[in-house]
C-alpha positions as CSV (number, residue, x, y, z in Angstrom):
1,M,24.6,17.5,14.5
2,Q,23.7,18.1,18.2
3,F,21.1,16.2,20.2
4,E,19.8,17.8,23.4
5,E,18.6,14.5,24.8
6,T,18.4,11.0,23.5
7,K,16.2,8.3,24.9
8,I,16.6,4.7,23.7
9,Q,13.6,2.7,24.7
10,S,13.3,-1.0,24.8
11,H,9.7,-2.3,25.0
12,E,11.0,-5.8,25.7
13,A,13.0,-4.7,28.8
14,G,10.2,-2.3,29.7
15,G,12.9,0.3,30.6
16,L,13.9,3.7,29.3
17,A,17.5,4.6,29.0
18,T,18.5,8.3,28.7
19,S,21.7,9.6,27.4
20,S,23.0,12.9,26.0
21,A,24.7,13.1,22.6
22,T,26.6,16.0,21.3
23,Q,28.9,16.6,18.3
24,E,31.6,14.8,20.3
25,R,29.3,11.8,21.0
26,P,27.3,10.8,18.0
27,I,24.8,8.0,18.3
28,Q,25.3,4.8,16.3
29,F,23.3,1.6,16.1
30,D,23.2,-1.4,13.8
31,V,19.7,-1.6,12.2
32,W,20.1,-5.3,11.4
33,E,21.1,-6.1,14.9
34,E,18.2,-4.1,16.3
35,L,15.8,-5.8,13.9
36,G,17.1,-9.2,15.1
37,E,16.4,-8.3,18.7
38,L,12.9,-7.1,17.8
39,R,12.0,-10.5,16.5
40,H,12.8,-11.9,20.0
41,N,10.5,-9.3,21.6
42,A,7.3,-10.5,23.2
43,E,5.3,-8.0,20.9
44,W,6.5,-10.0,17.9
45,R,4.0,-12.8,18.7
46,D,1.2,-10.3,18.1
47,G,2.6,-9.4,14.6
48,I,4.2,-6.0,15.2
49,A,7.2,-5.2,17.5
50,R,8.7,-1.7,17.8
51,K,11.6,0.0,19.4
52,V,12.3,3.7,19.7
53,L,16.0,4.0,18.7
54,I,16.4,7.8,19.1
55,R,14.1,10.3,20.7
56,C,15.0,14.0,20.6
57,P,12.9,17.2,20.6
58,D,13.2,17.4,16.8
59,L,13.8,13.8,15.8
60,Q,12.5,10.3,16.6
61,I,13.6,7.1,14.9
62,T,11.4,4.1,15.5
63,L,12.1,0.6,14.1
64,R,9.2,-1.6,13.5
65,A,9.2,-5.3,12.6
66,M,5.9,-6.5,11.1
67,K,4.8,-10.0,10.1
68,A,3.2,-10.4,6.7
69,N,-0.3,-8.9,6.5
70,A,0.1,-7.1,9.8
71,R,-1.6,-3.6,10.0
72,I,-0.9,-0.5,12.0
73,P,-4.2,1.1,12.9
74,R,-5.1,4.4,11.4
75,H,-3.5,7.3,13.3
76,H,-2.4,10.9,13.0
77,N,1.2,12.0,13.3
78,P,1.7,15.7,14.2
79,G,5.3,15.8,12.8
80,R,7.0,14.9,9.5
81,I,7.6,11.2,9.1
82,C,10.0,9.1,7.0
83,V,9.1,5.5,6.3
84,Q,11.8,3.2,4.9
85,T,11.3,-0.4,4.0
86,I,14.5,-2.3,5.1
87,Q,13.2,-5.7,4.4
88,G,10.0,-7.0,2.8
89,H,7.3,-4.8,1.3
90,I,4.9,-2.2,2.7
91,R,1.7,-0.8,1.3
92,M,0.8,2.4,3.2
93,H,-2.3,4.6,3.1
94,A,-1.7,8.3,3.9
95,G,-4.6,10.7,3.3
96,D,-6.4,9.4,0.2
97,K,-3.3,8.0,-1.4
98,L,-1.8,4.5,-1.4
99,F,2.0,4.3,-1.4
100,D,3.9,1.1,-2.5
101,L,7.2,0.7,-0.7
102,P,9.2,-2.3,-1.7
103,Q,12.5,-3.1,0.0
104,G,14.9,-0.1,-0.2
105,R,12.1,2.5,-0.9
106,T,11.7,5.6,1.3
107,L,8.7,7.9,1.7
108,V,8.7,11.2,3.5
109,L,5.4,12.8,4.4
110,D,4.7,16.3,5.8
111,P,2.9,16.6,9.2
112,G,-0.6,15.4,9.4
């Protein structure tokens, strides 16, 4: 796997770190550690905190921590998405369908 450019963004710090990763330098992160940090983020008080863990031309991984009953406003995503529930339970509307995603469940949706 080769990444042209990777940006790791921290909303808490307000900064944007950029690094290049190649086959010789893969990117690693601990999801549980990142999740713990999100819960100390100022956005957490509002119910949803997020952090872009990886941003490349063909891949973005964003971690979101959401309090119970928090909602992400309706939006359109131009690319394919993958939603995985790490902890808790998500009910997600996409198009005219409702998806039930308990802990450990993953959903992949085509663009749009």
